[in-house]
BAFI-33947 format. One record per residue (C-alpha): residue number from 1; x, y, z. Coordinates in steps of 0.2 Angstrom, whole numbers, padded with zeros to 4 digits. Layout:
BAFI-33947
atom i->NUM; xx->X; yy->Y; zz->Z
...
END
This chain:
BAFI-33947
atom i->1; xx->-0076; yy->0444; zz->1023
atom i->2; xx->-0078; yy->0462; zz->1026
atom i->3; xx->-0071; yy->0474; zz->1012
atom i->4; xx->-0066; yy->0492; zz->1011
atom i->5; xx->-0058; yy->0504; zz->0999
atom i->6; xx->-0039; yy->0509; zz->0998
atom i->7; xx->-0041; yy->0525; zz->0989
atom i->8; xx->-0033; yy->0541; zz->0982
atom i->9; xx->-0040; yy->0557; zz->0974
atom i->10; xx->-0031; yy->0570; zz->0964
atom i->11; xx->-0036; yy->0585; zz->0954
atom i->12; xx->-0027; yy->0598; zz->0943
atom i->13; xx->-0033; yy->0614; zz->0935
atom i->14; xx->-0024; yy->0609; zz->0918
atom i->15; xx->-0014; yy->0619; zz->0907
atom i->16; xx->-0027; yy->0630; zz->0899
atom i->17; xx->-0042; yy->0633; zz->0911
atom i->18; xx->-0040; yy->0647; zz->0924
atom i->19; xx->-0051; yy->0639; zz->0937
atom i->20; xx->-0054; yy->0621; zz->0943
atom i->21; xx->-0073; yy->0617; zz->0941
atom i->22; xx->-0070; yy->0599; zz->0945
atom i->23; xx->-0073; yy->0592; zz->0963
atom i->24; xx->-0069; yy->0575; zz->0970
atom i->25; xx->-0071; yy->0565; zz->0986
atom i->26; xx->-0063; yy->0548; zz->0991
atom i->27; xx->-0068; yy->0540; zz->1008
atom i->28; xx->-0068; yy->0523; zz->1015
atom i->29; xx->-0086; yy->0519; zz->1009
atom i->30; xx->-0089; yy->0533; zz->0995
atom i->31; xx->-0080; yy->0539; zz->0980
atom i->32; xx->-0087; yy->0554; zz->0970
atom i->33; xx->-0081; yy->0564; zz->0955
atom i->34; xx->-0091; yy->0580; zz->0949
atom i->35; xx->-0087; yy->0590; zz->0934
atom i->36; xx->-0095; yy->0607; zz->0935
atom i->37; xx->-0100; yy->0618; zz->0920
atom i->38; xx->-0107; yy->0636; zz->0918
atom i->39; xx->-0092; yy->0647; zz->0919
atom i->40; xx->-0082; yy->0652; zz->0934
atom i->41; xx->-0096; yy->0658; zz->0944
atom i->42; xx->-0107; yy->0642; zz->0943
atom i->43; xx->-0097; yy->0627; zz->0938
atom i->44; xx->-0086; yy->0626; zz->0953
atom i->45; xx->-0101; yy->0630; zz->0965
atom i->46; xx->-0111; yy->0616; zz->0957
atom i->47; xx->-0098; yy->0602; zz->0958
atom i->48; xx->-0094; yy->0608; zz->0976
atom i->49; xx->-0112; yy->0607; zz->0981
atom i->50; xx->-0113; yy->0589; zz->0976
atom i->51; xx->-0098; yy->0584; zz->0987
atom i->52; xx->-0105; yy->0594; zz->1002
atom i->53; xx->-0121; yy->0584; zz->1001
atom i->54; xx->-0114; yy->0567; zz->0997
atom i->55; xx->-0100; yy->0568; zz->1010
atom i->56; xx->-0113; yy->0566; zz->1023
atom i->57; xx->-0118; yy->0548; zz->1018
atom i->58; xx->-0100; yy->0541; zz->1019
atom i->59; xx->-0103; yy->0528; zz->1033
atom i->60; xx->-0104; yy->0510; zz->1035
atom i->61; xx->-0118; yy->0497; zz->1040
atom i->62; xx->-0130; yy->0500; zz->1026
atom i->63; xx->-0139; yy->0487; zz->1015
atom i->64; xx->-0138; yy->0489; zz->0997
atom i->65; xx->-0156; yy->0495; zz->0996
atom i->66; xx->-0152; yy->0508; zz->1010
atom i->67; xx->-0137; yy->0514; zz->1001
atom i->68; xx->-0145; yy->0516; zz->0985
atom i->69; xx->-0159; yy->0526; zz->0993
atom i->70; xx->-0147; yy->0537; zz->1003
atom i->71; xx->-0136; yy->0540; zz->0988
atom i->72; xx->-0151; yy->0544; zz->0977
atom i->73; xx->-0158; yy->0556; zz->0990
atom i->74; xx->-0142; yy->0565; zz->0993
atom i->75; xx->-0140; yy->0568; zz->0974
atom i->76; xx->-0158; yy->0575; zz->0974
atom i->77; xx->-0153; yy->0586; zz->0988
atom i->78; xx->-0138; yy->0593; zz->0979
atom i->79; xx->-0149; yy->0596; zz->0964
atom i->80; xx->-0162; yy->0605; zz->0974
atom i->81; xx->-0148; yy->0616; zz->0981
atom i->82; xx->-0142; yy->0620; zz->0964
atom i->83; xx->-0160; yy->0625; zz->0960
atom i->84; xx->-0161; yy->0637; zz->0975
atom i->85; xx->-0144; yy->0644; zz->0971
atom i->86; xx->-0149; yy->0648; zz->0953
atom i->87; xx->-0165; yy->0656; zz->0959
atom i->88; xx->-0156; yy->0667; zz->0971
atom i->89; xx->-0142; yy->0672; zz->0958
atom i->90; xx->-0148; yy->0675; zz->0940
atom i->91; xx->-0130; yy->0677; zz->0934
atom i->92; xx->-0127; yy->0658; zz->0938
atom i->93; xx->-0139; yy->0653; zz->0924
atom i->94; xx->-0132; yy->0638; zz->0915
atom i->95; xx->-0123; yy->0631; zz->0930
atom i->96; xx->-0123; yy->0612; zz->0932
atom i->97; xx->-0112; yy->0597; zz->0936
atom i->98; xx->-0109; yy->0579; zz->0931
atom i->99; xx->-0110; yy->0566; zz->0945
atom i->100; xx->-0102; yy->0549; zz->0946
atom i->101; xx->-0102; yy->0540; zz->0963
atom i->102; xx->-0099; yy->0523; zz->0970
atom i->103; xx->-0105; yy->0519; zz->0987
atom i->104; xx->-0100; yy->0503; zz->0997
atom i->105; xx->-0114; yy->0494; zz->1006
atom i->106; xx->-0106; yy->0479; zz->1014
atom i->107; xx->-0101; yy->0468; zz->1000
atom i->108; xx->-0111; yy->0477; zz->0987
atom i->109; xx->-0106; yy->0493; zz->0977
atom i->110; xx->-0120; yy->0506; zz->0972
atom i->111; xx->-0116; yy->0516; zz->0956
atom i->112; xx->-0124; yy->0533; zz->0953
atom i->113; xx->-0121; yy->0542; zz->0937
atom i->114; xx->-0126; yy->0557; zz->0926
atom i->115; xx->-0116; yy->0566; zz->0914
atom i->116; xx->-0100; yy->0562; zz->0905
atom i->117; xx->-0088; yy->0559; zz->0919
atom i->118; xx->-0083; yy->0540; zz->0919
atom i->119; xx->-0081; yy->0525; zz->0931
atom i->120; xx->-0070; yy->0511; zz->0925
atom i->121; xx->-0067; yy->0493; zz->0933
atom i->122; xx->-0050; yy->0484; zz->0932
atom i->123; xx->-0054; yy->0466; zz->0935
atom i->124; xx->-0041; yy->0452; zz->0932
atom i->125; xx->-0030; yy->0463; zz->0921
atom i->126; xx->-0044; yy->0469; zz->0910
atom i->127; xx->-0051; yy->0487; zz->0911
atom i->128; xx->-0069; yy->0491; zz->0906
atom i->129; xx->-0080; yy->0506; zz->0907
atom i->130; xx->-0095; yy->0503; zz->0918
atom i->131; xx->-0104; yy->0520; zz->0915
atom i->132; xx->-0112; yy->0526; zz->0899
atom i->133; xx->-0109; yy->0544; zz->0894
atom i->134; xx->-0124; yy->0555; zz->0893
atom i->135; xx->-0118; yy->0565; zz->0879
atom i->136; xx->-0122; yy->0570; zz->0861
atom i->137; xx->-0108; yy->0559; zz->0853
atom i->138; xx->-0114; yy->0544; zz->0863
atom i->139; xx->-0131; yy->0546; zz->0856
atom i->140; xx->-0123; yy->0546; zz->0838
atom i->141; xx->-0114; yy->0531; zz->0843
atom i->142; xx->-0129; yy->0522; zz->0849
atom i->143; xx->-0138; yy->0526; zz->0833
atom i->144; xx->-0124; yy->0519; zz->0823
atom i->145; xx->-0120; yy->0536; zz->0815
atom i->146; xx->-0102; yy->0537; zz->0821
atom i->147; xx->-0089; yy->0526; zz->0828
atom i->148; xx->-0080; yy->0527; zz->0845
atom i->149; xx->-0065; yy->0533; zz->0836
atom i->150; xx->-0074; yy->0546; zz->0826
atom i->151; xx->-0082; yy->0552; zz->0843
atom i->152; xx->-0065; yy->0556; zz->0850
atom i->153; xx->-0062; yy->0570; zz->0838
atom i->154; xx->-0080; yy->0575; zz->0835
atom i->155; xx->-0082; yy->0594; zz->0836
atom i->156; xx->-0097; yy->0592; zz->0848
atom i->157; xx->-0089; yy->0579; zz->0859
atom i->158; xx->-0091; yy->0590; zz->0875
atom i->159; xx->-0110; yy->0592; zz->0873
atom i->160; xx->-0118; yy->0583; zz->0887
atom i->161; xx->-0137; yy->0578; zz->0887
atom i->162; xx->-0140; yy->0575; zz->0905
atom i->163; xx->-0132; yy->0583; zz->0920
atom i->164; xx->-0138; yy->0591; zz->0937
atom i->165; xx->-0145; yy->0608; zz->0933
atom i->166; xx->-0158; yy->0610; zz->0947
atom i->167; xx->-0172; yy->0604; zz->0936
atom i->168; xx->-0184; yy->0591; zz->0943
atom i->169; xx->-0181; yy->0579; zz->0929
atom i->170; xx->-0162; yy->0578; zz->0933
atom i->171; xx->-0160; yy->0560; zz->0940
atom i->172; xx->-0145; yy->0549; zz->0939
atom i->173; xx->-0144; yy->0531; zz->0933
atom i->174; xx->-0143; yy->0519; zz->0948
atom i->175; xx->-0136; yy->0502; zz->0948
atom i->176; xx->-0128; yy->0489; zz->0960
atom i->177; xx->-0113; yy->0476; zz->0958
atom i->178; xx->-0103; yy->0464; zz->0968
atom i->179; xx->-0088; yy->0471; zz->0977
atom i->180; xx->-0074; yy->0459; zz->0974
atom i->181; xx->-0057; yy->0459; zz->0983
atom i->182; xx->-0043; yy->0464; zz->0971
atom i->183; xx->-0054; yy->0475; zz->0959
atom i->184; xx->-0048; yy->0492; zz->0956
atom i->185; xx->-0060; yy->0506; zz->0951
atom i->186; xx->-0056; yy->0522; zz->0942
atom i->187; xx->-0067; yy->0538; zz->0943
atom i->188; xx->-0062; yy->0552; zz->0932
atom i->189; xx->-0068; yy->0568; zz->0924
atom i->190; xx->-0067; yy->0570; zz->0905
atom i->191; xx->-0051; yy->0579; zz->0907
atom i->192; xx->-0043; yy->0562; zz->0908
atom i->193; xx->-0054; yy->0551; zz->0898
atom i->194; xx->-0055; yy->0563; zz->0884
atom i->195; xx->-0037; yy->0566; zz->0881
atom i->196; xx->-0028; yy->0550; zz->0887
atom i->197; xx->-0030; yy->0533; zz->0877
atom i->198; xx->-0039; yy->0519; zz->0886
atom i->199; xx->-0025; yy->0507; zz->0883
atom i->200; xx->-0013; yy->0520; zz->0891
atom i->201; xx->-0024; yy->0522; zz->0906
atom i->202; xx->-0025; yy->0503; zz->0908
atom i->203; xx->-0006; yy->0501; zz->0907
atom i->204; xx->-0005; yy->0513; zz->0922
atom i->205; xx->-0019; yy->0504; zz->0932
atom i->206; xx->-0011; yy->0487; zz->0929
atom i->207; xx->0006; yy->0493; zz->0934
atom i->208; xx->0005; yy->0487; zz->0952
atom i->209; xx->0008; yy->0504; zz->0960
atom i->210; xx->-0003; yy->0510; zz->0975
atom i->211; xx->-0018; yy->0521; zz->0972
atom i->212; xx->-0009; yy->0537; zz->0976
atom i->213; xx->0005; yy->0533; zz->0963
atom i->214; xx->-0007; yy->0528; zz->0950
atom i->215; xx->-0018; yy->0543; zz->0952
atom i->216; xx->-0002; yy->0554; zz->0951
atom i->217; xx->0003; yy->0545; zz->0935
atom i->218; xx->-0014; yy->0548; zz->0927
atom i->219; xx->-0014; yy->0566; zz->0930
atom i->220; xx->0004; yy->0568; zz->0923
atom i->221; xx->-0002; yy->0559; zz->0907
atom i->222; xx->-0016; yy->0571; zz->0905
atom i->223; xx->-0004; yy->0586; zz->0908
atom i->224; xx->0008; yy->0578; zz->0895
atom i->225; xx->-0007; yy->0577; zz->0883
atom i->226; xx->-0009; yy->0596; zz->0885
atom i->227; xx->-0023; yy->0596; zz->0898
atom i->228; xx->-0035; yy->0608; zz->0890
atom i->229; xx->-0047; yy->0604; zz->0903
atom i->230; xx->-0047; yy->0601; zz->0922
atom i->231; xx->-0043; yy->0584; zz->0927
atom i->232; xx->-0049; yy->0574; zz->0942
atom i->233; xx->-0045; yy->0556; zz->0946
atom i->234; xx->-0049; yy->0544; zz->0960
atom i->235; xx->-0041; yy->0527; zz->0961
atom i->236; xx->-0048; yy->0514; zz->0973
atom i->237; xx->-0044; yy->0496; zz->0977
atom i->238; xx->-0056; yy->0484; zz->0985
atom i->239; xx->-0047; yy->0476; zz->0999
atom i->240; xx->-0050; yy->0466; zz->1015
atom i->241; xx->-0055; yy->0477; zz->1029
atom i->242; xx->-0041; yy->0480; zz->1041
atom i->243; xx->-0027; yy->0477; zz->1028
atom i->244; xx->-0028; yy->0495; zz->1020
atom i->245; xx->-0017; yy->0508; zz->1026
atom i->246; xx->-0026; yy->0521; zz->1037
atom i->247; xx->-0031; yy->0535; zz->1026
atom i->248; xx->-0041; yy->0551; zz->1029
atom i->249; xx->-0055; yy->0555; zz->1017
atom i->250; xx->-0048; yy->0566; zz->1003
atom i->251; xx->-0057; yy->0581; zz->0995
atom i->252; xx->-0050; yy->0589; zz->0980
atom i->253; xx->-0054; yy->0602; zz->0967
atom i->254; xx->-0066; yy->0616; zz->0970
atom i->255; xx->-0074; yy->0607; zz->0984
atom i->256; xx->-0057; yy->0607; zz->0994
atom i->257; xx->-0058; yy->0626; zz->0994
atom i->258; xx->-0075; yy->0625; zz->1002
atom i->259; xx->-0070; yy->0611; zz->1014
atom i->260; xx->-0086; yy->0600; zz->1015
atom i->261; xx->-0087; yy->0593; zz->1033
atom i->262; xx->-0097; yy->0580; zz->1041
atom i->263; xx->-0110; yy->0587; zz->1052
atom i->264; xx->-0108; yy->0585; zz->1071
atom i->265; xx->-0117; yy->0570; zz->1077
atom i->266; xx->-0132; yy->0576; zz->1087
atom i->267; xx->-0140; yy->0559; zz->1089
atom i->268; xx->-0148; yy->0554; zz->1106
atom i->269; xx->-0133; yy->0542; zz->1109
atom i->270; xx->-0120; yy->0556; zz->1106
atom i->271; xx->-0129; yy->0568; zz->1117
atom i->272; xx->-0130; yy->0555; zz->1131
atom i->273; xx->-0112; yy->0551; zz->1130
atom i->274; xx->-0108; yy->0570; zz->1131
atom i->275; xx->-0118; yy->0571; zz->1147
atom i->276; xx->-0110; yy->0556; zz->1156
atom i->277; xx->-0092; yy->0561; zz->1154
atom i->278; xx->-0083; yy->0558; zz->1170
atom i->279; xx->-0078; yy->0574; zz->1181
atom i->280; xx->-0060; yy->0576; zz->1186
atom i->281; xx->-0057; yy->0565; zz->1202
atom i->282; xx->-0055; yy->0574; zz->1219
atom i->283; xx->-0038; yy->0575; zz->1226
atom i->284; xx->-0033; yy->0560; zz->1237
atom i->285; xx->-0037; yy->0560; zz->1256
atom i->286; xx->-0023; yy->0567; zz->1267
atom i->287; xx->-0013; yy->0556; zz->1279
atom i->288; xx->-0017; yy->0558; zz->1298
atom i->289; xx->0000; yy->0565; zz->1302
atom i->290; xx->0002; yy->0582; zz->1294
atom i->291; xx->0020; yy->0581; zz->1289
atom i->292; xx->0018; yy->0564; zz->1281
atom i->293; xx->0003; yy->0570; zz->1271
atom i->294; xx->0013; yy->0586; zz->1265
atom i->295; xx->0028; yy->0575; zz->1261
atom i->296; xx->0018; yy->0562; zz->1252
atom i->297; xx->0009; yy->0576; zz->1242
atom i->298; xx->0025; yy->0584; zz->1237
atom i->299; xx->0033; yy->0567; zz->1232
atom i->300; xx->0017; yy->0563; zz->1222
atom i->301; xx->0018; yy->0580; zz->1213
atom i->302; xx->0037; yy->0578; zz->1210
atom i->303; xx->0034; yy->0561; zz->1203
atom i->304; xx->0019; yy->0567; zz->1192
atom i->305; xx->0030; yy->0581; zz->1186
atom i->306; xx->0044; yy->0569; zz->1181
atom i->307; xx->0032; yy->0558; zz->1172
atom i->308; xx->0024; yy->0573; zz->1163
atom i->309; xx->0041; yy->0579; zz->1157
atom i->310; xx->0045; yy->0562; zz->1151
atom i->311; xx->0028; yy->0560; zz->1142
atom i->312; xx->0030; yy->0577; zz->1134
atom i->313; xx->0048; yy->0572; zz->1128
atom i->314; xx->0042; yy->0556; zz->1121
atom i->315; xx->0027; yy->0564; zz->1112
atom i->316; xx->0038; yy->0578; zz->1105
atom i->317; xx->0051; yy->0565; zz->1099
atom i->318; xx->0037; yy->0555; zz->1091
atom i->319; xx->0030; yy->0570; zz->1083
atom i->320; xx->0046; yy->0576; zz->1076
atom i->321; xx->0050; yy->0558; zz->1069
atom i->322; xx->0033; yy->0558; zz->1060
atom i->323; xx->0037; yy->0575; zz->1052
atom i->324; xx->0053; yy->0568; zz->1045
atom i->325; xx->0043; yy->0555; zz->1036
atom i->326; xx->0033; yy->0568; zz->1027
atom i->327; xx->0037; yy->0577; zz->1010
atom i->328; xx->0031; yy->0592; zz->1001
atom i->329; xx->0035; yy->0603; zz->0986
atom i->330; xx->0039; yy->0621; zz->0989
atom i->331; xx->0050; yy->0635; zz->0984
atom i->332; xx->0068; yy->0640; zz->0988
atom i->333; xx->0078; yy->0653; zz->0979
atom i->334; xx->0066; yy->0655; zz->0965
atom i->335; xx->0066; yy->0636; zz->0961
atom i->336; xx->0054; yy->0622; zz->0964
atom i->337; xx->0061; yy->0612; zz->0978
atom i->338; xx->0057; yy->0595; zz->0987
atom i->339; xx->0057; yy->0596; zz->1006
atom i->340; xx->0057; yy->0582; zz->1019
atom i->341; xx->0046; yy->0587; zz->1034
atom i->342; xx->0032; yy->0599; zz->1036
atom i->343; xx->0031; yy->0618; zz->1031
atom i->344; xx->0032; yy->0624; zz->1049
atom i->345; xx->0045; yy->0628; zz->1063
atom i->346; xx->0043; yy->0624; zz->1081
atom i->347; xx->0051; yy->0640; zz->1089
atom i->348; xx->0070; yy->0639; zz->1084
atom i->349; xx->0068; yy->0621; zz->1078
atom i->350; xx->0065; yy->0619; zz->1059
atom i->351; xx->0054; yy->0605; zz->1055
atom i->352; xx->0059; yy->0604; zz->1036
atom i->353; xx->0075; yy->0601; zz->1026
atom i->354; xx->0077; yy->0605; zz->1007
atom i->355; xx->0082; yy->0588; zz->0999
atom i->356; xx->0081; yy->0593; zz->0980
atom i->357; xx->0081; yy->0610; zz->0973
atom i->358; xx->0076; yy->0607; zz->0955
atom i->359; xx->0081; yy->0617; zz->0939
atom i->360; xx->0063; yy->0622; zz->0937
atom i->361; xx->0061; yy->0641; zz->0940
atom i->362; xx->0045; yy->0648; zz->0947
atom i->363; xx->0045; yy->0661; zz->0934
atom i->364; xx->0043; yy->0647; zz->0921
atom i->365; xx->0027; yy->0641; zz->0928
atom i->366; xx->0009; yy->0647; zz->0924
atom i->367; xx->0003; yy->0658; zz->0938
atom i->368; xx->-0009; yy->0645; zz->0946
atom i->369; xx->0006; yy->0632; zz->0948
atom i->370; xx->0017; yy->0645; zz->0954
atom i->371; xx->0005; yy->0650; zz->0968
atom i->372; xx->0003; yy->0631; zz->0972
atom i->373; xx->0021; yy->0629; zz->0974
atom i->374; xx->0023; yy->0645; zz->0984
atom i->375; xx->0009; yy->0639; zz->0996
atom i->376; xx->0017; yy->0622; zz->0997
atom i->377; xx->0010; yy->0605; zz->0990
atom i->378; xx->0009; yy->0591; zz->1002
atom i->379; xx->0012; yy->0574; zz->0995
atom i->380; xx->0012; yy->0556; zz->1002
atom i->381; xx->0030; yy->0551; zz->0999
atom i->382; xx->0046; yy->0555; zz->0991
atom i->383; xx->0041; yy->0546; zz->0975
atom i->384; xx->0025; yy->0556; zz->0975
atom i->385; xx->0035; yy->0572; zz->0977
atom i->386; xx->0046; yy->0567; zz->0962
atom i->387; xx->0030; yy->0564; zz->0952
atom i->388; xx->0023; yy->0581; zz->0956
atom i->389; xx->0040; yy->0589; zz->0950
atom i->390; xx->0038; yy->0579; zz->0934
atom i->391; xx->0021; yy->0587; zz->0932
atom i->392; xx->0027; yy->0604; zz->0935
atom i->393; xx->0041; yy->0602; zz->0923
atom i->394; xx->0028; yy->0597; zz->0909
atom i->395; xx->0018; yy->0613; zz->0914
atom i->396; xx->0034; yy->0624; zz->0913
atom i->397; xx->0039; yy->0616; zz->0896
atom i->398; xx->0021; yy->0619; zz->0889
atom i->399; xx->0020; yy->0636; zz->0896
atom i->400; xx->0037; yy->0640; zz->0888
atom i->401; xx->0032; yy->0634; zz->0871
atom i->402; xx->0016; yy->0645; zz->0871
atom i->403; xx->0026; yy->0660; zz->0876
atom i->404; xx->0038; yy->0657; zz->0862
atom i->405; xx->0024; yy->0659; zz->0850
atom i->406; xx->0018; yy->0675; zz->0858
atom i->407; xx->0003; yy->0667; zz->0866
atom i->408; xx->-0002; yy->0667; zz->0885
atom i->409; xx->0001; yy->0650; zz->0894
atom i->410; xx->-0017; yy->0650; zz->0902
atom i->411; xx->-0013; yy->0659; zz->0918
END
């Protein structure tokens, strides 16, 4: 039985940080979370570099050994690129990034991990962590000097001992496990795992909601917890191939701003296909009798025009119908508003309708969120739009509390 991922990726800057240094990628065969560090100039670049390199290997038909080799080499290339970037820009000293990635190879999953981002497995209702933090507090736990509970409040809990920094010794842990239908995987930065209790995360993941809804709920929980750090979440279900909804690969966080793309296929097969594309057919042979030939051509052209008009109308209707199944969050009259449709007009035809103008004023939001809303936030469904509104409401409330004490709300 062939298996694949049904997945969703989400990332949020949080309520304190000014910039999102996390990056994430979710595709049919590859899941990646990278948490950058080194300040605005370096952390976002380091995490985006990882995604740019790893997105190239999101393809099928690999054995477990091939996938492990490709994943390891891609992370090495990312680390080498970080080293080159640092060599060219001394002000980026200290830049680095965690990497937690799962690559599907037929019915095997290859796990690569370095840093303190995490991967969890939900199997038969039980959630377990399948990565080990490369952090100072984890070392203390291993040595028996502190407990897990004490680690959660330790003043040095954010100190990592292994990440990608461009050094030759920066190598991830690699392992393999069976892909099992019905399993659910969670990859996340410490913006989630460091601030939301494990049993609460488990409750969300076992709730029966699809990956997109579960990911939205987890981000909302991090925001309710104060979200002092960027938070990035990927939820992926292992399902039988052909049963998962068609989903495009998703890039989130800093990497989304840099738009990593797969390189153009330049293989011999691709070049040959390009060279053998059919030329346009010649016009049909004219009839012997000139009048009949002209009349025939005129009728064919008229018939072709009618068919073309009908096709254009059908395509236009189908396109419009599709837009009316989409939702996004935007602004109207200074308030956060849920829209049905897409944020575009087709000549005099509006392709969107406001369906819920909320009581959240744009002026109540931190500037980052205000800019997001004004630029419009695409969501998968009406329920996802409502979840996003809830997150914005939490951000507005937190911002108001900070302003009431005379403190800035982060942005």
